[in-house]
C-alpha positions, 0 to 999 in steps of 0.5 A, a space after each residue: 398433385 396427387 393423394 397418396 397412402 403413407 406406409 406405416 400410417 393409419 388409413 385416414 392419413 394421406 399425403 397430398 404430393 406435388 411433384 416434378 422431376 425437373 430441377 425446380 429452383 437454382 438454389 444449391 440444395 436442388 443441385 442433384 437435379 433429381 427434381 423435388 416434392 412438396 408434401 402436405 398431409 390430411 389427417 382424420 375421417 378416412 379409409 372407411 374407419 372415420 369417426 362420425 361426429 369426431 373431430 374436424 379434419 386436420 391439414 398439415 402444411 400448404 405447398 409452394 406456389 408452383 402447386 397453388 392451382 391444383 392444391 385447393 381442388 385436391 383438398 376439397 376432393 379429399 375432404 368430400 371423400 372422408 367419412 363423414 364428408 366434410 367441406 373443409 378442414 377444421 384445423 390447419 397446421 403451418 410448420 413453415 411459411 414464406 412468401 413463396 407459400 403465401 399463394 397457396 395458403 391465400 388460394 385456400 383461404 379465398 375458396 373457404 371464404 367464397 372470394 373469387 379471383 381478385 374480388 375484395 369480398 364474397 359475393 352478396 348473399 354468400 354463406 359465412 366461411 366455416 371456422 378454421 383453427 390456424 396453428 403456427 409459430 410467431 415468426 410465421 404469424 408476423 408474416 401472415 399478418 403482413 400478408 393479410 394487411 396488404 391484401 385487398 380481401 384481407 378482411 374476408 380471408 381472415 373471416 372465421 379464422 382463429 389464430 393459435 401461436 405455438 411459442 418457443 419455450 412453452 414445454 411441449 408446445 401447443 396441443 390440438 386434437 388430431 386423428 388417433 390422439 393429439 398433436 404436439 407442436 414442438 418449435 424447432 427454429 434454425 437461423 434459416 427457418 426461424 418459424 419451423 414447427 414439428 408436429 408429432 401424433 404420439 397415438 399414430 406414431 407420426 412426426 410431421 417434421 417440416 424441413 427436417 429429414 427431407 430431400 429434394 428428390 421425386 420418388 417417381 423417378 426412382 420408380 421409372 416414371 416422372 412425378 407423383 403419378 408414377 408412385 400412384 400408378 405403381 401403388 408405391 404410396 408415399 413411402 421410401 421403401 421402393 429403393 430404400 437407403 441406396 436410392 435416397 441416402 445421397 439425397 438426404 445427405 446433400 440436403 443436409 450438407 447444404 441446409 443444416 450442416 451450417 446450422 449444425 448447433 441449431 439442428 442438434 438442439 432441435 434433434 435433441 428437443 424432438 428426441 425421436 425414438 424409432 418404434 414399430 408402426 401401429 398399423 401393418 406395413 405391406 411388403 414392397 418389392 425391392 426394399 433396400 432400407 433398414 427400419 422397423 419390421 412389420 408388427 408380426 416380427 415385432 411380436 416375435 421379437 417380444 416373445 423371444 426376448 421374454 423367453 430369453 429373459 425368463 431362461 436367464 433369470 432362472 439361471 442367474 436371478 433377477 439382479 443379474 438380468 437387470 431391468 433394461 428396456 428392449 429397443 422397441 420401448 426406448 425412451 423418447 418420442 416413439 415414431 414409426 414414420 417421418 413425414 417431411 415437407 420434401 422427398 418421400 416419407 421415411 418408414 423403411 429407412 427410419 432407423 438409419 436416417 435418424 442415426 445418420 442425422 446424429 452423426 452428421 450433426 456431430 461431424 459438422 460441429 467437429 469441423 466447426 470446432 477446428 475451423 469455421 467460417 461465419 456467414 452473416 446475412 439479411 434477406 428481404 426476398 430470399 435472394 440473398 439467403 440463397 447466396 449465403 447457402 451456396 457460399 456456406 456449401 462451398 465452405 463445407 466442401 472444402 473441409 471447414 465448418 460453416 456457421 450461418 447467422 441470420 441478422 434478422 433474428 440474431 441478437 448483437 451478443 450472438 453476432 459478437 460470439 459468432 465472430 469470436 468463434 470464427 476463423 473467417 467471415 462473409 457478410 451479405 445484404 440486400 439494398 433497401 432504399 440505397 443502403 444496407 439494412 440496419 441489422 447489417 450495419 449493426 453487425 459490421 460495427 461489431 466485426 470491426 470493433 472485434 479485437 485483432 479481427 482485421 488481421 486474423 479474419 479473411 472476409 467476403 461480401 455479397 448481396 442481391 439488389 433490384 436497382 443500384 446495389 449500394 449495400 455491397 459497395 458500402 460493406 466492401 468499403 467499411 471493411 477495406 478501410 478497417 484493414 480486412 483482407 478479401 478472400 474473393 471479389 464482391 458478389 453482386 446479383 441483380 434480382 434473382 440469382 442464376 445458376 451461374 451466380 449460385 456456382 460463383 457463390 459456392 466457389 467463393 465460399 470454397 475460396 474463403 475456406 481455402 484462405 482460412 486453411 492457408 492462414 491456419 497452416 501458416 500460423 502452425 508453421 510459424 509456431 513450429 518454426 518458433 519452437 524449433 528456433 528456441 530449441 536451437 538457441 538453447 542447444 547453442 546451434 545456429 539454425 540455417 535453411 538451404 534455399 534449395 531444400 526450402 524450394 524442394 519443400 514446396 514441390 507437392 506433386 504434379 498439377 492439373 486443371 480440372 474444368 466443368 460446364 453445366 448449362 450456363 454455369 462453368 467453373 475450373 480448378 487446380 488439383 494435385 491429383 485425380 481419381 476416376 470414379 465409376 457411376 452407379 450403373 457401371 459399378 452394378 454391372 461390374 458387380 453382376 459380372 463378378 457374381 456370374 464369374 463366381 457362379 461359373 467357378 463354382 460350377 467348374 469345381 463341381 464338375 471337377 469334383 464329380 470327375 474326381 469321384 468317378 475316377 476314384 481319385 484322392 479328394 482335392 487338398 484342404 487348400 482347395 476346399 478353402 478356396 472354394 469356400 471363400 469363392 462364395 464370399 463377397 470380395 474384400 480387401 485387407 485394411 490398408 493406408 491410403 497410397 502416398 501418390 494416388 494414380 488416376 486409376 486408383 479409384 477404379 473398381 475400389 469398394 466404397 467402405 462408407 456405402 451401405 452396399 459395400 462388403 466388409 473390410 477384414 
């Protein structure tokens, strides 16, 4: 792990980052294979501008167990380097806690208490540990207490610890002292992360967004290196400026699609509760080469914008009066929580792309909710160690890739009315459970009862079951038997995974989600066709005509074009699918080389035209026609294509060289 400055943040706020360019886990959200980072943040008392005698240092979050060994030495070194030096942080904020993060938290508490190795207590004569205020949510508190109760050194680890809980529904949440002002802890729970908190520092305009606005990508890869050391060596800090949206946009979108799209309603509620408003940073942001993102300009530019706005408003009021101008606020003083930097648990901190990412989150959330309103699949699960939850994430990802909305329901926290409402909204469902004591958990059995009791569910809802287990795996068999006895149809074979899922298991789960979504779409098309046929039959009877269908015409209507078999292999995971047409897509490097070649060709064309005009002037020839001038001017513009509809039968080369209108770098379509 390394300590990195954060562009746009005060100098006494640093990112403690552990990074790897390799795929850390097999979960679907790591599928782009661009590495990942785990970010923690240390606030207060640094950069030569420390506040002597001021508040204690604040540490936000602890990393995954993969970085537990290097985490504590880095925290101690950073605390000692602050002004004045501190032995340990006095405040710890946990925005998200899982069993995989407990080893890092335990290592920090043990080092602070003087507990060495597997000892149950500090050595005799050791000084008492310094006080530590620990802020977390109620679900995280339950996990912390369980971990301390089962740890032999639990009593020593908890010495000097003061627990403060930020509860949902408590207004702005808990408040605590932070650098430059006060941190506000805002609960932002989702079914997958019921303990989620977001910490906002209004004075510094920082938002520590935990799992929101993150991405599983190692920024060092975009700088030509590997790991966070590449960022430190390049002097890029922890931000997103070197590369901007073209470098990180696909990673942010993939992360959202995998983790937040299945809980779009909870994500929308969290975004509404936060009400983030992009604002200029309180400190100058140094220019970074290659910045391609969109965001707040440096303070000098904001000052220029303010002065221009004031001058324009003065001129308009002089011409039309105050009533015509109104009192509209400029964009930098919009209502909401002013934020200049987003500091997530994973990926780069967001400053250069702040405006574009926050707007995209809103658009993606609305798109996911719209898809769920048309047709949705409920993915219900309970998970003991996170393995069944990982399978549910892959199934939901397969569902959304097929164009159907997904709604994840964590049965460990959902109430029975919430389960019944999810089933009533759904067009299909999948239910997963671990095996505990040879049976499914009680929450899953209760949910199965609600599903079976739902009126008409067996006839209209395609189903699927999945689960992980340690030894026998009876829970999956029990769920499958109960649903089959109730008359449900299964869209995919039951998924049984022993211990931790492999890459092949995750691929199978994703494909099963796609199969379930296709079964939903097929049932929907069948219902729509039946409704149309019923209307047509009614019209034929009323008109006195007999409805007849030719078998040849019926067969012809089923011909949709050629079919292809597409196969793929990635390590131990392999897959195959039927496709009606295939479009080739060039990779980013080839597309970039093609754009550069086109630009060179335009430059050569301009040079030739300049030479032609020079010769014409020397020979006293008449000037070229206006058409020639127009062609020369249009050659300076980027290539564009007129608006057109999608071709009826795309050819294999239909996508070659075609600009992507959704890309931020695509030329405008006139």
